[in-house]
C-alpha positions in Angstrom: 93.4 77.2 65.0 93.5 78.8 61.7 97.0 80.0 60.4 98.3 83.1 61.3 98.9 85.5 58.3 102.5 85.5 57.3 103.3 89.3 58.2 101.4 89.3 61.2 103.8 86.0 62.3 106.9 88.1 60.5 106.0 90.8 62.7 105.6 88.5 66.3 108.5 86.5 65.2 110.8 90.6 64.4 109.6 91.4 67.7 110.6 88.7 69.9 114.0 88.6 68.2 114.2 92.5 68.7 113.3 92.3 72.4 116.3 89.7 72.9 119.1 91.2 70.8 118.1 94.6 73.1 118.3 92.6 76.0 121.8 91.0 75.4 123.8 92.3 72.7 123.2 96.2 74.5 123.9 94.3 77.6 126.9 93.1 76.1 128.1 95.9 74.6 127.6 98.0 77.6 129.5 95.4 79.4 132.5 95.4 77.4 132.9 99.0 77.7 132.5 99.0 81.2 131.7 102.6 81.3 131.3 103.9 84.8 128.3 103.6 85.8 126.0 106.9 84.8 124.0 109.2 87.2 121.0 109.6 84.8 120.2 105.7 85.0 116.3 105.3 85.1 115.0 104.5 88.0 113.9 100.8 89.5 110.2 100.6 89.3 109.0 99.2 92.0 105.2 97.1 91.3 102.7 95.5 93.4 101.3 93.4 90.4 101.7 90.1 93.1 100.4 91.9 96.9 104.1 92.4 97.6 106.6 94.9 96.6 108.9 94.1 93.4 111.0 95.2 91.2 109.0 95.1 87.9 111.5 93.8 85.8 111.5 90.5 88.1 108.1 90.2 88.3 106.9 87.1 85.7 103.4 89.7 84.7 103.4 91.5 81.4 103.0 94.5 84.1 103.8 98.4 83.1 103.9 101.2 85.1 102.9 104.3 85.2 104.1 107.5 87.5 105.8 110.7 87.4 106.3 113.3 85.2 104.2 111.0 82.3 101.3 110.9 84.3 101.2 114.6 85.4 101.4 115.5 81.4 98.3 112.9 80.8 96.1 114.0 83.0 96.4 117.2 81.9 93.1 119.4 81.4 91.3 118.1 83.8 90.5 115.1 82.1 88.8 112.0 83.6 90.0 107.8 83.7 90.0 108.2 79.8 93.0 109.8 79.6 94.9 106.3 79.7 93.3 105.1 76.2 96.0 103.8 74.4 98.9 105.0 76.8 100.2 101.6 78.0 100.6 98.6 75.6 97.1 96.8 74.6 95.1 99.3 77.2 92.0 101.0 75.7 89.1 102.9 77.6 86.0 104.1 76.2 82.7 105.8 77.6 79.0 106.4 76.4 78.6 108.0 80.0 81.0 110.8 79.5 83.3 111.2 83.3 81.8 107.8 84.3 81.2 104.6 83.4 84.6 104.4 82.1 84.8 100.2 80.4 88.2 99.0 79.9 89.8 97.1 77.5 92.8 94.5 77.6 94.5 92.8 74.9 90.8 93.2 73.2 89.0 92.0 76.2 86.2 93.8 77.1 82.5 94.8 77.4 80.5 97.2 75.7 77.3 97.0 77.6 75.8 100.2 78.7 73.6 99.3 81.3 74.5 99.6 84.9 74.6 96.1 85.5 77.0 95.4 83.2 80.0 93.2 84.4 83.3 93.9 83.1 86.2 91.3 82.1 89.0 94.3 83.1 88.8 94.3 87.1 90.0 98.4 88.3 91.7 98.1 91.8 92.3 101.1 93.5 94.0 101.7 97.2 93.8 97.4 97.1 90.1 97.4 96.4 88.3 95.9 94.0 86.0 98.4 92.1 83.2 96.5 90.9 80.4 98.9 89.9 81.0 100.5 86.5 80.3 104.0 88.6 82.9 103.3 90.9 85.7 102.6 88.6 85.7 106.5 87.4 86.5 108.0 90.7 88.8 111.0 89.5 92.3 110.3 89.7 94.5 112.7 91.9 97.6 112.4 93.8 98.1 109.3 92.7 101.5 107.9 93.3 101.5 105.0 90.4 99.1 103.7 87.7 99.8 99.7 87.1 98.5 97.7 84.3 98.4 93.4 84.7 97.5 91.9 81.4 96.3 89.3 80.9 94.6 86.8 83.5 94.7 87.7 87.7 92.4 85.3 88.3 94.2 83.9 91.4 95.6 86.5 93.9 93.0 89.2 92.7 89.3 90.0 93.4 86.4 89.1 90.9 86.5 89.2 87.1 89.8 89.4 86.1 90.3 87.2 82.3 91.5 90.1 80.8 93.6 91.6 83.3 93.2 94.8 86.0 94.4 98.1 86.0 95.6 99.1 89.8 96.2 103.0 91.2 98.0 103.3 94.5 96.9 106.4 95.7 100.3 108.6 97.5 100.3 107.5 101.0 101.1 109.2 104.6 103.7 109.4 106.2 105.8 110.8 108.8 107.4 113.7 106.7 105.7 116.8 106.1 105.0 117.4 102.5 102.1 118.7 99.9 101.3 120.5 96.9 99.0 122.2 95.1 97.6 123.2 91.6 95.7 125.3 89.3 95.2 125.2 85.4 92.9 127.0 83.4 92.4 125.8 80.0 89.7 126.2 76.9 85.6 126.7 77.6 86.7 128.4 80.7 87.5 125.1 82.4 89.4 124.8 86.0 91.3 122.2 87.2 92.8 122.7 90.7 94.2 119.8 93.0 96.1 119.6 96.2 97.0 117.5 99.1 99.3 118.4 101.9 100.5 115.0 104.9 102.8 114.7 107.7 103.1 113.6 111.2 100.4 114.3 114.2 102.2 111.6 116.5 105.2 110.1 116.5 103.5 107.0 115.4 100.5 108.5 113.5 100.6 110.4 110.3 97.6 111.7 107.8 97.1 113.1 104.6 94.3 114.9 103.1 94.1 115.0 98.8 91.3 117.5 97.4 90.1 117.5 93.6 88.1 120.5 91.5 87.1 120.6 88.8 84.9 122.8 87.0 84.0 124.0 82.9 80.5 125.6 81.9 77.8 124.7 79.3 79.8 125.6 75.9 77.6 123.3 73.3 74.5 125.3 71.9 71.4 124.1 70.7 70.1 125.1 67.4 67.5 122.6 66.9 64.6 124.2 65.9 61.9 125.8 68.6 64.7 124.5 70.8 67.7 127.3 70.4 69.5 127.7 73.5 73.2 128.9 74.3 75.6 127.0 76.6 73.3 123.9 77.1 75.5 120.8 77.3 79.0 120.2 78.3 79.8 121.2 81.6 80.8 119.8 84.2 82.0 120.5 88.1 83.9 117.9 89.9 84.7 117.6 93.3 86.3 114.9 95.5 88.6 113.9 98.3 90.2 111.4 100.0 91.3 111.3 103.6 94.2 108.9 105.2 95.4 108.3 108.7 98.3 105.7 108.8 99.5 104.2 112.3 102.8 102.6 112.7 104.2 100.4 115.3 106.9 98.3 116.1 105.1 95.6 114.5 101.9 96.8 113.0 100.4 99.2 111.0 97.1 100.8 110.0 96.2 102.4 107.4 92.5 104.2 106.9 91.4 105.5 104.2 88.1 107.5 103.1 87.1 108.9 99.5 84.3 110.2 98.3 82.9 112.1 94.9 80.3 114.4 93.6 79.8 115.1 89.8 77.1 117.8 88.5 77.3 117.9 84.6 76.1 117.1 81.9 76.4 113.6 79.5 78.2 113.2 76.7 76.8 114.5 73.6 74.9 112.3 71.2 74.6 113.5 67.5 72.3 112.3 65.2 73.2 111.2 61.7 77.0 113.0 62.4 78.6 109.6 60.4 78.2 110.6 56.8 76.1 107.9 55.2 78.3 105.1 53.6 81.7 106.2 55.3 82.6 106.4 59.1 83.6 109.8 58.2 82.4 113.1 60.2 79.1 115.0 58.0 80.8 118.1 56.2 78.6 120.4 58.8 80.0 119.1 62.3 80.7 121.3 64.7 81.7 120.1 67.8 79.9 123.1 70.0 76.3 122.5 68.4 74.1 120.0 68.7 70.2 119.9 67.4 67.9 118.1 70.3 64.7 118.3 71.3 65.5 117.2 74.7 68.9 119.3 75.5 67.1 120.7 78.6 66.6 118.0 80.4 69.7 116.2 79.6 71.7 116.2 83.5 73.8 113.7 84.6 74.9 113.1 88.7 76.7 111.8 90.4 78.0 110.5 94.2 80.0 108.3 95.7 82.2 107.4 98.6 83.5 104.4 100.3 86.5 104.1 103.5 88.8 101.1 104.0 90.9 99.8 106.8 94.0 97.8 105.7 95.3 96.3 109.0 99.5 94.4 108.8 101.1 92.4 111.7 104.6 91.2 110.7 105.2 88.3 112.6 108.8 86.5 113.2 108.4 84.9 110.1 104.6 85.6 108.6 102.7 89.0 107.6 98.9 89.2 108.2 97.0 91.3 106.4 93.9 92.4 106.8 92.0 94.9 104.1 88.2 95.6 105.2 86.2 97.7 102.4 82.9 99.3 102.0 82.0 100.9 99.0 78.6 103.4 97.7 77.5 105.2 94.6 74.4 107.4 93.2 74.0 108.0 89.5 71.5 109.4 88.0 71.6 110.3 84.1 69.4 111.7 81.3 69.9 112.5 77.6 68.4 112.9 74.2 69.8 109.2 73.1 68.5 110.1 69.5 70.4 113.4 69.7 68.3 114.8 67.2 64.7 116.9 67.0 61.7 115.6 65.7 60.5 112.2 64.5 59.4 110.7 61.4 56.2 110.6 62.5 56.2 114.2 63.3 55.8 117.7 61.0 59.5 118.0 61.6 62.6 116.2 62.3 66.4 116.5 61.9 69.4 115.9 61.4 68.5 113.3 58.8 66.1 110.6 58.8 64.7 110.1 62.7 62.7 107.3 63.5 62.1 107.5 66.6 62.2 109.9 69.9 64.2 108.0 72.5 64.9 110.2 75.5 65.7 108.0 78.4 67.7 108.0 81.9 69.0 105.3 84.0 69.6 105.6 87.7 71.9 103.7 90.8 69.8 105.1 93.8 70.8 102.4 96.0 74.6 100.7 96.0 76.6 99.1 98.4 79.6 96.9 97.9 81.5 95.1 101.0 84.7 92.8 100.5 87.4 91.9 103.5 90.5 90.1 102.2 92.6 88.2 104.5 96.0 86.7 103.7 99.4 85.4 105.5 102.2 85.9 103.4 105.6 84.0 104.7 108.8 85.7 105.2 111.6 82.9 105.1 115.3 83.6 104.5 115.2 80.0 102.3 114.4 78.9 99.1 110.4 78.6 99.6 108.0 81.7 100.4 104.0 81.3 100.1 101.5 83.6 100.5 97.5 82.0 101.1 94.2 83.9 101.8 90.3 84.3 101.8 88.0 86.9 100.2 84.4 88.1 100.8 82.5 90.2 98.6 79.1 91.4 99.4 76.6 93.9 96.8 73.0 95.2 96.7 72.6 96.6 93.7 69.5 98.5 92.7 69.0 100.4 89.1 66.6 102.5 87.4 65.6 102.6 84.0 63.5 105.4 82.7 61.8 106.8 79.1 60.3 109.2 78.6 57.7 110.9 76.3 59.7 113.9 74.5 56.6 115.0 72.2 53.8 115.1 75.6 51.6 118.2 75.9 51.6 120.5 78.1 54.8 119.6 79.5 57.5 117.6 76.9 59.5 115.1 78.9 56.9 113.0 80.9 57.3 109.6 82.3 56.3 107.2 80.0 58.0 103.8 81.0 60.0 102.8 84.2 61.6 99.6 85.3 63.5 98.9 88.5 66.6 96.0 88.6 67.6 94.8 92.2 70.5 92.2 92.2 72.2 91.0 95.1 76.1 88.9 94.7 77.5 87.3 97.1 80.8 86.0 96.3 83.4 84.2 98.3 87.1 82.7 97.6 90.5 81.1 98.8 93.5 81.4 97.4 97.4 80.7 97.7 100.6 80.9 95.7 104.2 80.0 96.5 107.4 80.8 95.6 110.4 78.3 95.1 113.9 79.5 94.4 115.1 76.3 92.7 119.0 78.4 92.0 120.0 81.8 91.8 118.9 82.7 88.8 116.0 80.3 88.5 112.3 81.2 90.2 108.9 79.5 89.4 105.9 80.8 91.0 102.7 78.6 91.2 98.6 79.9 92.2 95.3 78.5 92.7 91.7 79.9 93.4 89.0 78.8 94.3 85.8 81.2 93.7 82.1 80.8 94.4 80.2 83.4 92.8 76.0 83.6 93.2 73.6 86.2 91.8 70.0 86.2 92.9 68.1 89.2 90.7 64.9 90.8 90.3 63.4 92.7 87.2 60.5 94.8 87.4 58.8 97.0 84.7 55.6 99.0 85.9 55.3 101.1 82.9 56.2 99.9 79.5 56.7 102.9 77.0 55.8 100.6 74.7 52.5 99.1 75.7 54.1 96.1 76.6 52.4 96.6 79.9 53.7 94.9 83.9 56.1 92.8 83.8 58.0 90.8 86.9 60.6 88.5 86.3 63.0 86.7 88.6 66.4 85.4 87.9 69.4 82.9 90.3 72.2 82.2 88.6 75.7 80.8 90.7 78.5 79.0 89.2 81.7 78.8 91.3 85.5 77.9 89.2 89.3 76.7 90.2 91.5 79.6 89.0 95.4 78.6 88.5 98.6 79.7 86.9 102.1 78.7 87.0 105.5 81.1 85.9 108.5 81.2 85.7 111.2 83.8 86.1 115.3 83.1 84.6 117.8 85.5 85.1 119.6 85.5 81.8 122.7 88.3 83.1 122.5 90.7 85.5 120.9 92.7 83.4 118.2 90.4 81.4 115.6 88.4 83.2 113.2 85.9 80.9 109.9 84.9 82.6 107.3 82.7 81.0 103.4 82.2 82.9 100.1 80.2 82.0 96.9 81.2 83.6 93.6 80.6 83.8 90.9 82.5 85.0 87.3 83.2 84.4 84.4 85.2 84.7 81.3 84.3 86.3 77.5 84.3 85.1 75.9 87.5 83.8 72.1 88.6 83.7 70.6 91.6 81.9 67.5 93.3 82.6 66.6 96.2 80.6 63.4 95.1 80.0 62.3 99.2 79.4 61.9 98.2 75.6 61.6 94.6 75.6 60.3 91.9 77.7 63.8 89.3 77.5 65.9 89.0 80.8 68.6 87.4 79.6 71.9 85.5 81.2 75.3 84.7 80.0 77.5 81.6 81.2 80.4 81.5 83.4 83.5 82.4 80.6 87.1 80.9 81.1 90.4 82.0 79.7 94.0 80.1 79.9 96.3 82.7 78.6 99.8 81.5 77.5 103.0 84.3 77.4 106.6 84.3 77.4 108.7 87.2 77.6 111.9 89.1 78.3 112.9 92.1 80.4 115.8 94.3 80.1 118.0 96.5 81.3 120.4 97.7 78.4 122.8 100.4 77.7 124.2 100.2 81.0 121.0 101.6 82.9 119.7 104.0 80.6 117.6 101.7 78.0 114.7 99.3 79.5 113.5 97.4 77.0 110.6 94.6 78.2 108.9 92.7 75.0 106.2 90.1 75.4 104.0 87.4 73.3 101.0 85.6 73.9 98.2 83.2 72.7 95.0 83.1 74.8 91.8 81.2 73.9 88.3 81.9 75.9 85.4 79.9 75.9 82.3 81.0 76.6 83.4 84.3 76.4 80.4 86.1 77.8 79.1 89.2 74.7 76.8 92.2 74.5 74.1 92.4 71.7 74.0 96.1 71.6 71.1 97.7 70.1 70.4 96.5 67.1 67.4 98.0 66.2 66.0 98.0 69.2 66.8 100.0 72.1 67.7 97.2 74.9 71.0 94.7 75.3 71.1 91.0 75.2 73.8 88.6 76.6 75.1 85.9 74.6 77.9 83.0 74.7 80.5 82.8 72.3 81.8 79.2 71.4 85.1 79.9 71.7 87.3 83.2 70.7 91.0 83.6 70.5 93.7 86.1 71.0 97.4 86.8 69.9 99.9 89.6 69.6 102.8 91.0 71.2 103.7 94.1 73.4 106.6 96.1 73.5 107.4 98.4 76.6 110.3 100.8 76.6 111.9 103.5 78.3 115.5 105.6 77.1 118.1 108.2 78.9 119.0 109.3 75.8 120.9 112.2 77.1 121.2 113.9 80.4 118.5 115.9 78.9 116.6 114.0 77.3 113.9 110.9 78.3 111.6 109.1 75.8 109.9 106.1 76.1 108.3 104.0 73.6 105.2 101.2 73.5 103.7 99.5 71.0 101.5 96.6 71.2 99.4 94.3 68.5 96.1 92.2 69.4 94.1 89.9 66.9 91.5 88.8 68.3 88.5 86.3 66.5 85.1 84.7 67.5 84.9 81.5 66.7 81.3 80.6 66.5 79.6 79.8 63.2 75.7 80.1 64.8 75.8 82.9 66.6 74.1 85.9 65.2 72.5 89.1 66.6 70.6 91.9 65.3 71.7 94.5 63.2 71.7 98.7 63.0 68.6 99.7 61.7 70.1 102.1 59.0 74.0 101.7 58.5 75.6 99.3 55.9 76.5 96.1 57.2 79.7 94.4 55.5 78.2 90.9 56.3 74.1 90.8 56.4 72.2 87.4 56.3 69.8 88.5 53.5 66.0 89.3 54.8 66.9 88.9 58.4 68.2 91.4 60.0 71.1 89.7 61.0 74.7 88.7 61.0 76.5 85.8 61.8 79.4 86.9 64.0 82.3 84.0 63.0 84.9 85.3 62.4 85.0 88.8 63.3 87.3 90.5 65.7 86.1 91.6 68.8 84.1 95.6 69.7 86.8 98.2 70.7 89.7 95.6 70.1 92.0 97.9 68.4 95.1 95.8 66.5 97.5 98.0 67.2 98.2 100.8 70.2 101.3 103.0 70.1 102.8 105.5 72.3 106.1 107.8 72.1 106.9 110.1 74.7 110.1 112.5 74.8 110.7 114.8 77.4 113.6 117.7 77.4 115.3 119.4 80.4 118.0 121.7 80.5 119.0 124.2 83.7 118.5 127.8 83.2 118.9 130.7 85.6 118.5 129.1 88.8 116.0 126.5 87.9 114.7 124.0 84.8 113.3 124.4 81.5 111.5 121.4 80.3 109.4 120.7 77.3 107.8 117.2 76.3 105.7 115.8 73.8 103.5 112.7 73.3 102.3 111.1 70.5 99.3 108.1 70.6 97.8 105.8 68.5 94.9 103.7 68.4 93.9 101.4 65.1 90.1 101.2 63.7 87.5 99.4 65.8 84.7 97.6 65.1 82.4 99.6 67.4 79.9 96.3 67.5 79.7 92.7 67.7 79.0 92.8 63.4 81.0 94.8 60.9 79.3 97.6 59.2 80.8 100.7 57.0 79.4 103.5 59.5 80.4 101.9 62.6 84.0 100.7 61.9 85.9 103.5 64.2 88.7 104.7 62.1 92.6 105.2 63.2 93.0 107.5 66.2 95.7 109.8 66.5 96.6 112.1 69.8 99.3 114.3 70.1 99.5 116.6 73.1 102.5 119.0 74.2 103.8 120.6 77.9 106.5 123.1 78.3 107.3 125.0 81.3 109.8 126.1 84.2 110.7 124.9 87.5 112.7 126.2 90.5 112.9 126.0 94.1 113.1 128.7 97.1 113.7 126.5 100.5 111.3 124.4 101.4 109.1 125.0 97.8 109.3 124.0 94.2 107.4 126.0 91.7 106.2 125.0 88.4 104.6 126.5 85.8 103.6 125.2 82.7 101.6 125.6 79.2 99.9 122.2 77.5 97.8 121.1 74.7 95.9 117.7 74.5 95.1 117.1 70.8 97.0 119.3 69.1 96.0 118.9 66.0 92.4 118.4 67.3 91.5 115.6 65.6 87.3 114.6 65.6 86.3 111.7 64.5 83.3 109.2 66.4 84.7 107.2 68.7 81.2 105.9 69.7 77.7 104.7 68.7 74.1 104.5 68.6 73.0 101.8 66.4 68.8 101.6 67.0 67.8 104.5 65.4 70.3 106.6 63.3 73.6 107.0 62.8 73.7 108.5 66.3 77.5 109.3 67.0 80.1 110.3 70.1 83.0 112.6 69.0 86.2 112.6 70.9 87.3 115.9 72.9 88.7 118.9 70.7 92.0 120.2 70.9 92.4 121.7 75.0 95.3 124.4 75.5 96.1 125.2 79.1 98.4 127.0 81.7 98.8 125.2 84.7 101.0 126.7 88.1 102.1 124.3 90.8 104.2 124.1 94.1 105.8 121.1 95.7 106.3 122.0 99.6 108.6 120.0 101.8 
C-alpha cells in the first residue's frame, strides 16, 4: 500500500483522538460534577443491524440511524429516496433516471451502470426484504419509523451483494393502540405532497395499519428547440403508493402480513446538451432550469409500477425464536428520453445547443419481473454467556429487460423504432449462515459470523433490430460462483458511557452480466469481487447523556472489483474487473442536546479510494478534456484514479430550536449538507469532474394539541441558496449533463391523532 499523505494521516489520527477524548474526558467530567440526571437526555436508539433489537451504542458495526424530526425535514418537498444523499456519513445517492433507479454509494463503493440489469454492492432492505433490482430501490419513503445505514461488508447476515454495506428501512408497524396521521404540503412549481396512515386494533390479537401517499407536480420545463417549441413539456410527475399491514399477536406466535404497491407516471430526468462550459466544469452562462432544447421531448415519458407482499412468522419457544420471512416483489418500467439532450445533429441542417454528433433517442423497459425470497432462521435466547443464530436464505429472480432505439428524424412520423434488444436473466441464489455471540465478561463480548453463498445466473440477449446496421444477434451466457463470507467483531465496555469496538469482515458480490447490445455486439461479464474490511471505533454517550460521539476508522481492500465502463464514445456499457481497489477513511457521527431548547447533530466522513491496476484502460469521452489519456488511442489508464461518484468528504449539520409559545410550541430547524467533488466516470476529465455540492434546508412552524389531536403547520425550503450544478452526465455524444434540483419552497399542514 502506498504511504498515506501526511495531511490525511494526521486527519485520521486527530479524528480518533477527538473521539477518545470526547468519550472519556467528557464522561469523566460529567461524573465528577455528579449533576442530577437531566430530563432532556438523548433517547436510546434501537437498531436491528444484527437482526435483533439492540442499543445502537452497543452494536459492533458502523451504523447510523435517521428518524424523527430530521427524517421529516429531509423528506420535505415531495423528495424521492435521493433526499438521503450526504445526510449520513459515507452515504451518497444519485440517479440518471430521476425518481426511479437510485444508485447508492457507501465508503466510495457503488455502481454507475445505468442498465436495468446492473447489480449494486450496496444492498437495500425494506421491512426485512432485500430489494435487488434497481427499480425496486426507488419505492417512495413514507410512514417510515427509522432508516439505518450499515457501513462496511454485511455478508454474513444479510441477503445478497453487500460488500459495501446496506441501507435499511423499517416502516411503522401496526399495534393495538389507535393512531395515525395526515399531512399535505404545497410548494414550488405547483407540487402537492400528501400522505397519511391509520392503524389500530381489529380484535384483541389482530391489528392493522394502512399507509397512503400521493404526490403530484405539473410539467414546468419549456422546450425551446427551433421547430419543437412547447410550454410545460417536462418535469412533472404523479406518484401514488400504498402499504397495508396486518399483525397477529398470539401468546408465543406473531404474524405480520405486508402488501405494498407503487404507481409513477411522469417524465424522466432532463438531459441537457452541452450544458457544461467547454474546458471547465461550470454550467454554461445562459443555463435556465426550466428550459430544454430537445427534438424528442414530446415523446419523453416514464412509467413505473411495482408491488410486493411479505409474510413474517415468528415463534417464541422456551429458549429459541424461529423466524420465517417469505416475500414476493415485482416491478415494471418504461422510460424513454432524448438522451443527447439537444436538437438536430451534425448531418442535419441545424443542430444545438452546441455540437451534436448524432441524435440519441432511446428507451429502457422491464415488462416482466418477479423476485421470490425466503429466509428461515433460528435464534437462541439463553441467559448464559453463549447465544447464536443460524439460518438459510433463498433468492429467485426472473427478469426481462427491453432496450429500444428510435430514429428521431424518421419521416413522415418522427421517432420510429429502429433498434430492439430483449434481455432475459434468471437468477437463483441460496445461502446458509450463522453467528455466535460469546460474553467473556461483563465488559467484553465477541461475535463471529459465517455464511456460505451460491449464486447462478442464466442470461440471454436477443437483438432483432439494430440501429447501426449490426443485424440480428443472439448471445447466451451463464455465470456462477460460491463464496464463504465471514466476520469477527468485539465490543468492549470501557465504562458505562463508552464502548470500543473492532471488526474485520469479508464479503463478496456475485458475477455480473452486461447485455446492452443495442449499439454494440459484445456481452460482457465480470467475475466475483471480494472485499476484506478492517475497522475500529468508539461509541460514547457524553455530558451526562446530553451528547453522543461515535467515531470509526477503516481500511479495506477489494479484489477483482466489478466496474462499469459507461459510455466512452459509444452508447453501451462494458463490465471490467480491476485487479485491486483500496479505501480508507474515518466517520464521525454526533448528536447534542445543547439546552432545553436547542438540539444539534454533526457528522463528517472522509473516504479515500484508489484503483490499482496498471493494465486496465477504458474508452473516454467524445468531446471532453481528458486529463490522463493514452495519446492517440482514445483510452485512459485507470491506475491511481479514485472510484466514480466517490466524494472524499461528506458532512452534515442540523440545528433545531423549540420554544413553548401560548398553548403550543414554536420550532425552527436548519440543516447543511456538503459533498466534495467527484469524478463522474472511471477516467478523469475537466468537464466531468463534479463540483462540490452544498445544500441548505430550513423548516419552521408551530405545533399544538387539542384533545386526542396534535397539529402542526410549517413552512420550509430545500436548497435555500439555489445551488445548481452538474451532478451527472452522458459522455458518449456531447457534454450532456444532469443538473440537481432547484430551490424548493413549500408549506405543510399535519395532524397526528391517537
